[in-house]
C-alpha positions, 0 to 999 in steps of 0.5 A, a space after each residue: 510515532 506513526 507506522 509506515 506500511 508498504 503494500 507490495 507485490 511485483 505481480 500485477 492484478 492482485 488488488 495491491 492499489 485497491 488494498 492501499 486505497 481502501 485500507 488507508 480510507 478505512 484507517 482514516 474512517 476510524 479517525 487515525 491520521 493517515 497518509 497514502 503515498 502513491 509510489 506507482 508511476 501509473 498513479 492509480 491511487 492518486 486518481 482513486 482518491 479523486 485527483 487527476 494525475 495530469 494536473 499534478 504539478 509536484 509528486 513523489 517524483 519531485 521529492 525523490 529526484 529534485 529534493 522537494 520538501 514532502 510537506 509541500 506536496 501533500 494533498 488533503 482528501 476532499 471526501 475523507 477526514 484524517 486522510 491525506 495523499 502524496 500523489 504520483 505522476 508518470 514522470 516517476 517511470 524515469 526516476 530509476 534511471 535519473 537516480 543511478 548515480 545518486 548516493 544512497 539512492 535506495 534511501 531517498 523515500 525514507 529520508 523524505 517520509 521521516 519527518 512525517 512519522 510524527 504527524 500521522 498514525 499510519 503511512 500507507 505506501 502503494 508500491 509499483 508492480 515491480 521489484 525495481 528501485 522505487 519499490 526498494 525505496 518503499 520497502 526501505 522506508 517502511 516499518 512493515 509490508 502487507 502482501 496481497 495475494 490473489 485467490 487464484 491458480 498463480 497465487 504463490 507465483 513470485 511470492 518467493 521472489 518477493 520474500 527473498 527481496 524482503 530478506 535482502 532489504 532486511 539484511 542490507 538496508 532496513 533490518 527492522 522491516 517486518 511482514 505485517 501480513 499476507 492478505 488474501 484477495 479476490 476470494 470467491 466462496 463459490 469456487 473450489 480453487 479459491 478455497 484451495 488457495 486459501 487453505 494452501 496459503 494458510 498452511 504454508 504461512 500460518 500466523 503471517 496470514 491476515 484473518 480478514 479475506 477480501 472477496 471479489 466485489 463489484 463495488 470495489 471494482 466500480 469505486 475507482 471510476 468515481 474517484 472514491 474508496 469503496 467505503 464512500 461508494 457503498 459502505 454496506 458492500 462486502 468489499 468495504 466492510 472487509 477493508 474496515 475489518 482489515 483496518 481494525 485488525 491492523 490497528 489492534 495489532 499496532 495499538 501498543 505502538 500507537 498508544 491509541 
């Protein structure tokens, strides 16, 4: 039985999509069958794996709104074995309005992904930078959530709101939702502020914080423009190696459940 992990933070610019793409690619590199679900209307995870969102005919939108079978829209990564994608499209912007009168609308993604848990070791969901209905759907479908937190001044801004949303979902929609971990991103060892943020987050959240810290890295920033993860752009870069370490950390944490 696979594990569904949502990558979520309503604050933009924290490395959420970068984390979703590179975590999924790194898990696949370790030969875990991995599915990346792009649940963001911006479709950056879709383009980040080399697909043109404008040419996508069926996406997660059709699964949630038109009940298209999820098996019919899965795309195979052209560059990485063991990695598949459920793409997104700008149409997803309208899904929240279109689903207003739909019964159990918060559970549409869980219903769509449920049949896939037997096929994959990990399903990674890239959430949109909001706490709207699509993100609620993602968290309701997930077994756990990875929270990227930027190593900058406003790092903790909004984190309390996200944790409160998670508590609400745990109490009303998904009592088994756990926090996989808080991931510190965009770390610059040269900056005193970055080190202060790391210390503060670790003091407040202790065991909830991943040991792996993602540094600021040019290769991580460049790779989306080539439509590939950092692992394929420069496997020896600090960014690529950090996400491999994160994947190893998550895989080891879940080794019993995965029986790998």
